[in-house]
Structures are given as C-alpha cells and as structure tokens.
C-alpha positions as CSV (number, residue, x, y, z in Angstrom):
1,M,5.1,-204.1,86.2
2,K,7.5,-202.0,88.4
3,Q,8.1,-199.6,85.5
4,A,4.3,-199.2,85.1
5,F,3.8,-198.3,88.7
6,I,6.6,-195.8,88.4
7,A,4.9,-194.3,85.3
8,L,1.6,-194.2,87.2
9,H,2.9,-192.3,90.2
10,L,5.0,-190.0,88.0
11,S,1.9,-189.2,86.0
12,I,0.1,-188.3,89.3
13,F,3.0,-186.2,90.4
14,V,3.0,-184.4,87.0
15,A,-0.8,-183.9,87.3
16,G,-0.2,-182.3,90.7
17,F,1.8,-179.5,88.9
18,T,-1.1,-178.6,86.6
19,G,-2.7,-176.3,89.1
20,L,0.5,-174.6,90.0
21,F,0.8,-173.1,86.6
22,G,-2.3,-171.1,87.3
23,R,-0.2,-169.1,89.6
24,L,3.1,-169.2,87.8
25,I,1.7,-168.0,84.5
26,T,0.5,-164.4,84.9
27,L,-1.8,-164.4,81.9
28,D,-5.6,-164.3,82.2
29,A,-7.1,-167.7,82.6
30,G,-8.8,-167.7,79.2
31,V,-5.6,-166.6,77.4
32,L,-3.5,-169.1,79.4
33,V,-5.8,-172.0,78.3
34,W,-5.8,-170.9,74.7
35,W,-2.0,-171.0,74.6
36,R,-1.9,-174.3,76.5
37,V,-4.1,-176.0,73.9
38,F,-2.4,-174.3,70.9
39,V,1.0,-175.5,71.9
40,A,-0.3,-179.0,73.0
41,A,-2.2,-179.5,69.7
42,L,0.8,-178.4,67.6
43,C,3.1,-180.7,69.5
44,F,0.6,-183.6,69.4
45,Y,0.2,-183.2,65.6
46,I,4.0,-183.3,65.0
47,I,4.4,-186.4,67.2
48,L,1.5,-188.3,65.6
49,K,2.7,-187.5,62.1
50,A,6.3,-188.5,63.1
51,V,5.2,-191.9,64.4
52,G,2.7,-192.5,61.6
53,K,-0.3,-192.6,63.8
54,F,-2.2,-189.6,62.5
55,K,-5.5,-190.5,60.9
56,L,-8.5,-188.5,59.7
57,Y,-11.8,-189.6,61.1
58,S,-15.2,-188.7,59.7
59,P,-16.4,-185.1,60.2
60,A,-19.1,-186.3,62.6
61,E,-16.5,-188.1,64.8
62,I,-14.1,-185.2,64.7
63,L,-16.9,-182.8,65.7
64,Q,-17.9,-185.0,68.6
65,A,-14.3,-185.2,69.9
66,G,-14.0,-181.4,69.4
67,A,-17.2,-180.8,71.4
68,V,-15.7,-182.8,74.3
69,G,-12.5,-180.7,74.0
70,A,-14.6,-177.5,74.1
71,V,-16.2,-178.5,77.3
72,M,-12.9,-179.6,78.8
73,C,-11.3,-176.2,77.8
74,L,-14.2,-174.4,79.5
75,H,-13.5,-176.4,82.6
76,W,-9.8,-175.4,82.4
77,V,-10.7,-171.7,82.0
78,L,-12.9,-171.9,85.1
79,F,-10.3,-173.9,87.0
80,Y,-7.5,-171.5,86.4
81,G,-9.9,-168.6,87.0
82,S,-10.7,-170.2,90.4
83,I,-7.0,-170.3,91.2
84,K,-6.3,-166.7,90.2
85,A,-9.3,-165.5,92.2
86,S,-8.2,-167.4,95.3
87,N,-5.1,-169.7,95.4
88,V,-3.9,-173.1,94.2
89,S,-5.1,-175.0,97.3
90,V,-8.6,-173.6,97.2
91,G,-8.9,-174.4,93.4
92,V,-7.8,-177.9,93.9
93,V,-10.1,-178.5,96.9
94,C,-13.0,-177.4,94.8
95,F,-11.9,-179.7,92.0
96,S,-12.5,-182.6,94.4
97,L,-16.3,-182.1,93.8
98,T,-15.9,-183.6,90.4
99,G,-16.6,-187.0,91.7
100,F,-19.9,-185.9,93.3
101,F,-21.0,-184.1,90.2
102,T,-20.1,-187.1,88.0
103,A,-22.2,-189.3,90.3
104,L,-25.1,-187.0,89.5
105,V,-24.5,-186.3,85.8
106,E,-23.4,-189.7,84.6
107,P,-26.7,-191.6,85.4
108,L,-28.8,-188.9,83.9
109,M,-26.8,-188.8,80.6
110,L,-26.0,-192.5,80.3
111,R,-29.3,-193.7,81.6
112,I,-27.8,-195.9,84.3
113,R,-28.7,-196.3,88.0
114,F,-27.6,-193.8,90.5
115,N,-24.9,-194.9,92.9
116,Y,-26.3,-193.6,96.1
117,K,-23.2,-194.5,98.1
118,E,-21.1,-192.3,95.8
119,L,-23.6,-189.5,96.2
120,F,-23.5,-189.9,100.0
121,Y,-19.7,-189.7,100.0
122,G,-19.9,-186.8,97.7
123,C,-22.0,-184.9,100.2
124,F,-19.0,-184.9,102.5
125,A,-17.1,-183.0,99.8
126,V,-20.0,-180.6,99.5
127,A,-20.0,-180.1,103.2
128,G,-16.3,-179.4,103.2
129,I,-16.7,-176.8,100.4
130,L,-19.6,-175.1,102.3
131,L,-17.5,-174.9,105.4
132,I,-14.7,-173.2,103.7
133,F,-17.1,-170.9,101.7
134,H,-19.0,-169.9,104.8
135,F,-16.1,-169.0,107.1
136,D,-13.5,-167.7,104.6
137,S,-15.2,-164.9,102.6
138,R,-11.9,-163.9,100.9
139,Y,-12.1,-166.8,98.4
140,R,-15.8,-166.9,97.6
141,L,-15.4,-165.9,94.0
142,G,-12.6,-168.5,93.6
143,I,-14.7,-171.2,95.3
144,G,-17.7,-170.3,93.1
145,L,-15.6,-170.6,89.9
146,G,-14.1,-173.8,91.2
147,V,-17.4,-175.4,91.9
148,V,-18.7,-174.6,88.5
149,S,-15.4,-175.9,87.0
150,S,-16.0,-179.2,88.7
151,L,-19.5,-179.5,87.3
152,V,-18.2,-178.7,83.8
153,C,-15.4,-181.3,84.3
154,A,-18.0,-183.9,85.2
155,L,-19.9,-183.2,82.0
156,A,-16.6,-183.5,80.0
157,I,-15.8,-186.9,81.6
158,T,-19.3,-188.2,80.9
159,F,-19.3,-186.9,77.3
160,N,-15.8,-188.5,76.8
161,K,-17.2,-191.9,77.8
162,L,-19.6,-191.7,74.8
163,V,-16.8,-190.7,72.4
164,I,-14.0,-193.0,73.4
165,P,-15.4,-196.2,71.8
166,K,-15.3,-194.5,68.4
167,F,-11.5,-194.0,68.5
168,S,-9.1,-197.0,68.6
169,Y,-6.0,-194.8,69.4
170,I,-6.5,-192.6,72.5
171,P,-3.7,-190.1,71.8
172,L,-5.4,-189.3,68.5
173,L,-8.7,-188.8,70.3
174,T,-6.8,-186.5,72.7
175,F,-5.4,-184.5,69.8
176,Y,-8.9,-184.0,68.2
177,E,-10.2,-182.9,71.6
178,I,-7.5,-180.4,72.2
179,A,-7.6,-179.1,68.7
180,G,-11.4,-178.8,69.0
181,G,-11.0,-176.9,72.3
182,M,-8.6,-174.5,70.7
183,V,-11.0,-173.8,67.8
184,F,-13.8,-173.3,70.4
185,L,-11.7,-170.8,72.4
186,S,-10.6,-169.0,69.2
187,F,-14.3,-168.3,68.3
188,L,-15.0,-167.3,71.8
189,A,-12.0,-165.0,72.1
190,P,-13.4,-161.7,70.7
191,A,-16.4,-161.8,73.1
192,Y,-14.2,-163.0,76.0
193,L,-11.7,-160.2,75.5
194,Y,-14.4,-157.6,75.1
195,F,-16.3,-158.5,78.3
196,F,-13.5,-159.5,80.6
197,G,-10.6,-157.4,79.3
198,A,-8.0,-160.1,79.6
199,G,-5.0,-157.7,79.2
200,A,-1.9,-159.1,77.6
201,V,-2.6,-161.9,75.0
202,I,1.0,-162.5,73.8
203,P,3.0,-164.2,76.5
204,D,6.4,-162.9,77.4
205,A,9.4,-165.2,77.6
206,R,8.8,-166.2,81.2
207,N,5.1,-167.1,80.6
208,M,5.8,-168.9,77.3
209,F,8.4,-171.0,79.1
210,F,5.9,-172.1,81.6
211,I,3.2,-172.6,78.9
212,V,5.4,-174.9,77.0
213,I,6.2,-177.0,80.1
214,L,2.4,-177.1,80.9
215,A,1.5,-178.2,77.3
216,V,4.3,-180.7,76.8
217,F,4.7,-182.3,80.2
218,C,1.4,-181.8,81.9
219,T,-0.8,-182.4,78.8
220,I,1.1,-184.6,76.3
221,G,3.5,-186.2,78.7
222,L,0.7,-186.9,81.3
223,Q,-1.4,-188.5,78.6
224,L,1.4,-190.8,77.4
225,L,2.3,-191.9,81.0
226,Q,-1.3,-192.7,81.7
227,I,-1.6,-194.8,78.6
228,Y,1.7,-196.7,79.4
229,A,0.4,-197.4,83.0
230,L,-3.1,-198.5,81.8
231,K,-1.5,-201.1,79.4
232,R,0.0,-202.9,82.4
233,I,-2.1,-201.9,85.4
234,S,-5.9,-202.2,85.9
235,A,-8.1,-199.1,85.5
236,F,-9.2,-199.8,89.1
237,T,-5.7,-199.2,90.4
238,V,-5.1,-196.1,88.3
239,N,-8.4,-194.5,89.3
240,L,-7.7,-195.3,93.0
241,S,-4.2,-193.9,92.9
242,Y,-5.3,-190.6,91.3
243,N,-7.0,-189.7,94.6
244,L,-3.5,-188.6,95.6
245,E,-3.4,-185.8,93.0
246,P,-5.0,-183.1,95.2
247,V,-2.8,-184.0,98.0
248,Y,0.3,-183.7,95.8
249,T,-0.9,-180.3,94.5
250,I,-1.6,-178.9,98.0
251,I,1.8,-180.1,99.3
252,L,3.6,-178.6,96.2
253,A,1.7,-175.3,96.7
254,A,2.6,-175.2,100.3
255,V,6.3,-175.7,99.5
256,I,6.6,-173.4,96.5
257,F,4.1,-170.7,97.3
258,R,3.8,-171.1,101.1
259,E,0.0,-171.1,100.8
260,M,-0.6,-172.6,104.2
261,S,-0.1,-169.2,105.6
262,E,-2.9,-167.8,103.4
263,V,-5.7,-170.1,104.7
264,N,-7.4,-170.3,108.0
265,A,-8.7,-173.1,110.3
266,S,-12.0,-173.4,108.3
267,F,-9.9,-174.4,105.2
268,F,-8.3,-177.2,107.1
269,A,-11.6,-178.3,108.6
270,G,-13.2,-178.4,105.2
271,L,-10.2,-180.1,103.7
272,G,-10.3,-182.8,106.4
273,I,-14.0,-183.5,105.6
274,I,-13.1,-183.9,101.9
275,I,-10.2,-186.2,102.6
276,L,-12.5,-188.3,104.8
277,S,-14.9,-188.7,101.8
278,V,-12.0,-189.7,99.6
279,L,-10.8,-192.3,102.2
280,L,-14.3,-193.7,102.5
281,Q,-14.6,-194.0,98.7
282,M,-11.2,-195.6,98.5
283,R,-12.2,-198.2,101.2
284,D,-15.2,-199.2,99.2
285,V,-13.3,-199.4,95.9
286,V,-10.7,-201.6,97.5
287,R,-13.4,-203.9,98.9
288,K,-15.0,-204.2,95.5
289,G,-11.7,-204.8,93.8
290,T,-10.7,-207.7,96.1
C-alpha cells in the first residue's frame, strides 16, 4: 500500500510538470501537441507489442476511442495556447474550471441528475476566473483559451466514461485515443498552418528533448503510475489527491520561471477563491467517503 501511495503522489507530481512544457517548448501549441501524441503513440505501440498486450478492436470501437482522443487533443492545443498567450499559472488556474463544466456537461450527456452542490462550488471557480479576467487585461486571451480548454476537457472526460466499459485494458484504450488524436490533428494540420501560421513544424534538438520527456513521462509514465495506484487505492482517494495538481504546477512555475513576479494581486485573490472551492469540495468528498 505504501508503494501505491508513492506512485499516486509521484503521478500527481509528474502531472504538475505537464503545463510547464508549454513554456519550455517553443513550438506553436498545435505543433507541440502533434509531436507529443506522435511520440506517445509510437512508444505506446512498441510497449504494448513488447508485452503482448496489443489487440485490435472493432472499427466502431477504435473510432469511438479515436473520437475521444481527438477531443482531448483539442483540449491540449487550447491548454497550451492558453499558457503561451499568458503563463503557466494562468493556464493551470483556468484548468480548474474543468470540474464546474463537468458538473454541467455530464448530467446532460449521461442523463443523470445535476449535482447542485458541485455546481455551487464550481461557481466559486468561475468567480475567481472572472476576478482575474476583469483586473488583469494582459492575460485575457490566455484566460479565454483556458476557459474553452476546460470546457473541451469536460467533454472529453464525459465521452471517455462512455467508452471505457468497452475496453478491458486501459493502456490499450489510451493508445487508441492518442493515435486517434494524432490522426485528427494530422487532418487538421493544413488548415491550422494556413490560418494560424504556426512557424517551425520540425523541432530542433532542444524542443525534441522536451517533447520526448513530455510524451514518455507525462503521458505514458503518468498513465502507468495512475493504473498502478488505482489497483491498490480507491478511486475516491485518487480523485481527491489530484486536487493537488494545480498547486504543484503553480509552485513549480514559481520556482522555475519566477512567475509570481508576473501576476498581480487580482490573480492571488482569484486563486484564493478557486482554492476555497476546491477545499469545500474536498470536505464534502471526505464526508461522503467516511
């Protein structure tokens, strides 16, 4: 059990680095994500073949998994676009809206009851974003992209819940999702490059080094750590612990990029409101879990 908790918190720490690569990698957001999923899909395929776990599902099931991957890749493009238009801390703070959007989207798509308490707590996160948006005009584009990114992520999470029961081996599902996302971005690439002029599309040695780390450790490694933890720890504990991810990312961004000097008092006020909403949600989850 001790090793499972170590794996859980190591996975959260690794997840905290994901946003940092939006600043470390100088490629355009769309190009960055394409290379991320290309390297991750290739490595996943090699690993699955090596351990004898690769399996072909029906075209309909592969298409469904690929569609989820396409939505997730769109979320990643918007997420990294948010970071590049503002900074890591702002992008991660906007990502905290995912819970609020999931509370809205999930009942509509899965035809279940709304959790009004989650919606209420989510309104705190919305208030925090609005506070930052209103008083810090420098980051309005980044905040806008981050908010849309959170909505798209909520859609991907909900779609994934519909697909997961059809796959008995989650890493294989992840491979199909990543590969599907890569195909989606490849078809989208000509129009994307034409309208947005992404600049360099072939990474130099420095960017490729960071892309490989992002793909191997923050995509494949993160997935394997989560699976290891979930086999020994309840999903309740895992989900609760992942509320620490934005905190880790903001701390890492402050240490590595000294981002705290780039934000003003309204950012901290908004962040405080968002943290309050997370603490209130954690309190309720703990009460339900005991």
